[in-house]
C-alpha positions, 0 to 999 in steps of 0.5 A: 693748734695756735696759741698767743705768745709775745704779742703774735700768733704761733703754731704749737707742734703737738708732736715735738717735745724739747726736753731738759729745760732748765730755765723759764727763759728757755721754756718761754723761748721754746714755747713761742718757737712752737714746740708742743711739749717741754720737758724737765728732768727729775734725776739727780745724776743728770746735769739737767736735773731740777726740783719740782719747785724749780719746774713749776717756775720754769713752766709758769709762763708756759701756755697751757696748751704746751704739754709740761712733761717730767722725766722720772727713773724707777720711782714709786708711783706715789712719789711720782704723783707728788712730785708731778703735782708739785711741779704742775705737770701734764705728763709723767715720762717713765725712763726705768723699769716701771711695771704696768701696775705703776703706770696704771697708778699714775694714770689713775691720779690723773696724769698722762703717762709716756713709757720709754722702751729700749728695744726694737723689732719683734721685742719692741712689739711684745714689750709694747703690748704690755704697756696700757693703750692709754699710755704713750710709748717713746722708743730710744736706743738705750745707750749711755750711762744716763737714761735717755738717748744720750745724743746717740744716733741709731737706726730709727727704722727699728721702731717702725714695727709699732707704726699703725698699732699705736701712737709712739715717739722716738728719741736719741741723736735727734737734731735739726739735721736728722729730724726729718730722716728720723721721722721718715725711717721710724714712721713715728707720730712724735719726737723727743729732743734734748741735746740735739739743740744744746750748747751745753747740757741744759743750755739750749741754742735758740738758733738750733731750736728755731731750725728744729721747729722749722723742720718739724713744720714740714712734717705731717701733723699728728692727728691726735695729741701725743704728749698730753691727754687729748 
């Protein structure tokens, strides 16, 4: 999918998300570099935490073709929906212990949902089987004190059990130097990167973002949208 930005045409990589965006300039740059999805964090213990009002401003100049994703942790469905509407999101990403009932309630409100799972192998397949088919799945290592990959590299092959069963993404320790390896080992359809392209929490490195998107362009494109409704 191609969109216009900065007076030239660029290619949106619908299967790559850059998360932990904290300012409009970074959002615009990442979109123009070709990211297919941008994420903001709604978790007050995170150094990347923003408010719905801040998120709306962050996304204000981002093309509609780029998915706008909000990260939530163990919130009630009605609260997530209210915040997602206030932030003008496309997608709600759930990082806690949210039940299928909560997932379905948010989807009925009109949002795409991506549910994070933190197991691998047989247990991952069983857990994924309880997630509504219309929802996406993001597999991460679950290390660290905060929800998310916490920059920890892990054995991405542990997620490959889902390959061919349903679209899924991986996160955790992804950076320009290992994105290709992670995609190959996990056989994943999509990827979520945050600290791997940062100078400090919430402050992205434009050179690292450009390098990451260069790697992503060499990967096989996703056959369907992952980070937002098709």
